[in-house]
Every structure is written in C-alpha cells, then in structure tokens.
N, C-alpha and C positions, 0 to 999 in steps of 0.2 A: 897560440893555441886555436885550432879550428873549432868552429861552433858545430854542434851536432844538430842535424835537421831531422824532423819527424816525417816519415813517409805516411801521409794521411790516407793513402789508398789501402794501408794495412790496418787502419783503426776501425774497430767495430762500432756499430750503433746499437742502441737498446732494442730497436725493432728487429734487427738482424738476429740478435741473440734470442729474443723472445720467439720469433717465428720458427726458427730452426729447432729450438728447444721443445716447442709444443708439437711440431710435426714429427719429432723423433722421441716422443714421450715414453714409449714402451721401454726404450733403452735407459731411461733416466728415472722413471716413476718410483720404482722400489727404492733406489738409492736415496732419492730425495725424501721419501717418507722416513727411512731409517735415519737420515741426517737430522731431520726435524724432531723425530721422536727422541733421539739421544740428547738433543739440546734441551727439549722440554723436561726430560728426566733429570738432567743435571741442574736445570733451573729450580726444580722442586727440591732436589737433594741438599742444596746448600743450606736451606733454613727450614725444610719441610713446609714451605710456604712460597708459592709462585710469586706473590705480589711483593714480598720483601726483596726477592732477587731482582724483580723488574725495577724496583725503586733504585737499587744499588747500580744496576747497569745503565739506567737512565742518567744517573749522576755521573757515572764514568763516561758515558757518551758525550755529555755536555762538556766535560773536561777535555776529551779528545777533540771535540770541535774547537775549543780554544787553542789547543796545540796546533791544529791544522791552520787556523787563522793566523797564528804567529809564526808559521813555518817551522815549528818545532817537531822533530821527528825522533821517535824512539823505536829501537828494535825490541823484539820480544824479551830478550834477556835484560835490557836496560829498563823496560817498563816494569818488570817484576823483580828488579834487583833489591828493592826495599819492601819491608813488611807493611808500610803505611803509604797511602796515596792521598796527597792533598787535592781536594776538589774545589771547584768554583762554588761560590755562595749560591744558595737556592732558596726558593720559597715553597711552602705547601701548595699554594695556588698554581705555581708553575708546574709542579709535579702532577697535580690534578688535571691540568689542561693536557699535558703530554700523555698521561696514561688513561685519561677518560674515566677517572675514578672519583667517587664522592670525597669531599674534603675530610670528613670524619674518618673514612677508611685510611686515607693516606697519612693523616696525622697520627692515627693509632699505630700504623705500621712503622712509621719513622721513630716513634717513641719506643717501640719494641726493639728496633735495631739499635737504638741508643742504649737500652738496658742490656742488650747482648754484648755491647762494647764494639759493635761493628762501625757505627757512626760515632765519632767523638768530636767535641768542640774544644780546641786548645787555643786559648786566647782568641785571636781573630781568625784562626784557621779551622777548617772543617776537614776531618781526616776519616778515611776508610781504613780500618785496621784489618788487613787481609789475613792476619794470623788467627783470627777468631773463627773463621768459617772455612770449610774444606773446599777442595776442587777450585782453587782460585785460578790457577794457570790452565788455560783451555788447550792442553796438549792434545787430548783425544779429539776435541772438536776441530782443531786445526787440521788434523790428519783426515777426518771425515770430510771437511769442507774442501780440502785440497784434492781428495779423491773425486769428489763430485765435479769440481771445476775441470779436472782432467777429463772426465767422461764427456762433459760439454765440449771441451776443446777438440776431442776426437771427432765428434759429430760435425763441428764446424770445419775441421780439416777435411773430412770426407766430402763435405758439401763445397769445399774450395772457397770458403770466405775467410778462413783464418790460416795463415801460412806457417806459423811457428809450431814446431813439434815440441810438445811438453811431456813431462812425466810428473807424477804426484809429488815426488821428493823435491823437484825444482820449484813447483808451485808453493809447497810448504816453506821451503827455504826463503823464497821471495816475500811471502807474506810475513814471515818472522822478521826479515830484514826491514820491512816497511810496516811493522806491526801497528803502530799508533794510528796510521791512516787507514790501513786495511780493516782493522777491527772497528773503527768508527763506521766504515761502510757496512760492515757486517751487522752492527747494532741497528743501523738505520734501515736495514732490511728486516731484522727480527722483531724489534719492538713494535712497529705498527702492525705487523702480522698478528702478534699475540693480542694486541689491543682489539683488533677486528674480531678475532675469534672469541674474545671475552664478551664482546657485545652480542655476538651470535648465540653463544651457549650460556650466557648469563654469568659464567665465571670461568677462570682458566683451568681449574682442575677438571671440570666437565669436558673441556676441549682435549685435555691431556688423555683422559680416559677414552674418549671417542677416537683419538688418534692411535691409541694402542690397539683398538679393535681394527682400525684401518690398516695398520702395519701388519697385524696377524693375517688379515684377509689378503693383503698384497703378496705376502710370502706364499700363502696357500695357492693363490691364483697362478703365480709363476711356477710353482711346483707341479700343479695340475697340467700346465702346458708343456712340460718337459717332453721332448721327443717330437714336438711339432714345430713348424716354422712360425714362431711367435712374432717375428718381425713383420711378416705379412698379415698375421691375424690382428694384431693390436698395435699399429704403428703410432697413431697420434693420441693427443690428450683425451679427447672425448671418447674415442673407441676404447682406449685402455681403461678408462674409469667406468664406462658402462659394462665392460667385461668383468672388471674387478668386482663391481657391485652385484651384477646379475648372475655371474658364473663363478666368481672367485672365492666363495667360501660359505654359502648357505648351509652346507653340511659340516663344515669345519670352522667353528667359531672359537671363542675364548671365554672362559668362565670368569666370574668376579674374583675368585681366589687367584687365578693366574694373572689377572690385571693388577691386583694388589701386589703380588710378588714381583711383577715386572717394573712397576712404577714406584713401589714403596709407599703408595697412598693407602691409608688404613682401609681394611676390607669393608667396614661399615660405611665409610664415605663412598667407596666404589659402588656399593649396592644402591645407596641413595642417589648417586649421580646417574647410575645406569637406569634407574626407574624414571628419572627425568628425561633421559635420552629416549627411552622406549615410549613414554607418554607423549613426547613431542615428535615422534616419528623418525628419529635418527637411527635407532637400533631396534632390533627385534630378537626374540629368543628362538633358536632352532629346536629341533626335536631332542637334542642333547642338553637343553637348557643352557646353551652357550650363546653369547652375544655376537650378532653379525649386523652388517650395515643393511639399510633398506634403499629402495629406489628413490625415496624422498631426497637422499643426498645429492642425486644428480641435479635436481632443480634448485636445491637450497645451497649446497656447498660449492659446487663447481663454478658458478658465476663469481663468487667471492674469491675463490682460489685463483681465477684468472687475474684479478687485481693484485693479489699477492705475488703472482709470478711476474708481473710488470716490475715490481720492486726487486724481485730476484734477478731478472734480466739486467737491471741497472747495476746491481752489485757484481754480477758475473762480467759484464762489459768493462767495468772499471778495473777489476783484477786482471782480466785477460789483456786489456790495453797496457796496463802497467807491466805485465810480463813481456809484451811486445817490445817495449822501449827499454827494458832493463838489460 
C-alpha cells in the first residue's frame, strides 16, 4: 500500500486566512454577524441562561479534547446516537478559570443544572442528559458555519491561494464525518470569544442585545447600498464597519420590543441592558426611539474583534486544510 503524501504548498496558514478575510470583509461581514447572532440565540434558548449553556459546552469541549488526545473520532451521528454523554471529571475552580467567572456564580449554575437533571452523577460517572434540554444537535449551526466557510473559500479561490473548489454541502458533510474534532475547533473559537465580550459588556446578555442591534444595522446598511457597487465602496474590515456605524442605520434602528422578540430575552431585561449600553456609549436612541450603534464602537469594539478574528482564522484554516486532504 502506497503512503499518501501531503502537498504542503496547498496548506493554508492562519495569516493567509486572516489577511484575505479582513481585506474582503464586505463580502463576509453580514454573514458572520448572522452566524454569531444565531449561535448566541441558541445559546440562550437552551436554558434561558447563557452561562448554563457555556458551562455545558465547556465540559463537552474538555471531553472532545480527551477524544482528540486519544485519537478517538466520532461522526455527527455517532456523537449524538445516545441521549447521555459521559464527560471527564471537572472542578468548579477549573470552570471558573476557563470561563473567567466568580466561583459562587459557577457553583450556583452547576447546582441549577443538576436540579434540572442536565448534569447527573452516576456512581463515579458524570453524565450530561441531552434529553432534558432542546436544540442539542447543532443542525442549523452546522449549515450556517458551512455556508460561511464556503464564502471564505470562494475569496481564497479568487485570490489564488486555495485551489480546492468547495460547496456548502461538501463542507457540512466533511464536518459531520469529522464531527468530534471539528466541533472541538468550533468551541475553541466560540468560548473565548464570548468570555471576552462578557468582560467588555459585564455580562453575556448585554453582548447578545448589542449584537442584535449590530445585526439589524448590518442588514439595513446592505439594503441601503443596493444598486451601488458595494465591493468598491466598502471592501475591507475597517471601511465596512465605519460605514455600518456611520451610515448603516441611524434612521432605521430596532426597538426594545423587537430585540426581545428576536432573542426571547424578557423585555424588562432588554430595557435594563439597553440603558446600560446607552449610558456607556455603545448605543443611542434615534428619532424613532429605536436603538442604533454609536461611533464609540469603532474605538472600543473593533480592536477586540480583530483578536476574535485571529481565533476565527485559526478555525477556518483547520477546516479548510482538512477539506484539502479529505
């Protein structure tokens, strides 16, 4: 049997993906915002509590890390073939360090998950009971992620640094076939991102609400540019975001009621969080009493997003290279 050799001239680097992604951001920005907003909404929907879900996926990511270290691979169907998932032992201190949360918060959330029957201790085993909470299988998220990877691959094809022609269905199929490793990569991108925004906005719900305003503004911006050559107007990351904030929606914002309907976060909570965002300069009210982003986001959010996108580039590079050798 002949050994297969890897052509390293076709292997991408993190910097290649990051640079081309940022230079062509207008073609990717709105889809990325939608991708992240859907993930955040599903994160909240599972328990009506972002932090409980973050604890669960942190434990799952640790277990996926163990699988990877032991060279154990599961497809999507294999991973979700049973209602229970046995996870590695964990400590409250370990979760606190990973999620950058106070010990009393993590301990309380873990106890609440145990009361819900999500986390169970059976003799020496620790079990996640998937049957207790909804939206366990990330079917829709896989499709959104595959679509986004496809869009990135098109840009890399056009720039002649990636030679394999892909479609979203092939990407989804490959990720499902290599699910345990691909979803570990995915969580290693998402968990630090949320933790960083938690620190910036003081809690995850506030970030989720801010992100809803950002998504609404991104859609309005693209709609307002219809009929113009947007690829020449707003090609890169900084230009796109400056246009989004300065031109993309001051007259067309989103109300607290609409934010609540979109996220399922209670309206009273949305109003309270929006007051925080307004008082700290992230949002303002337009003439219609709708929330829109302010110029403060350019100096405050964009530098952190660039760090987030470094992690995103790493995730994309791994999946695209996997697709190259598959």
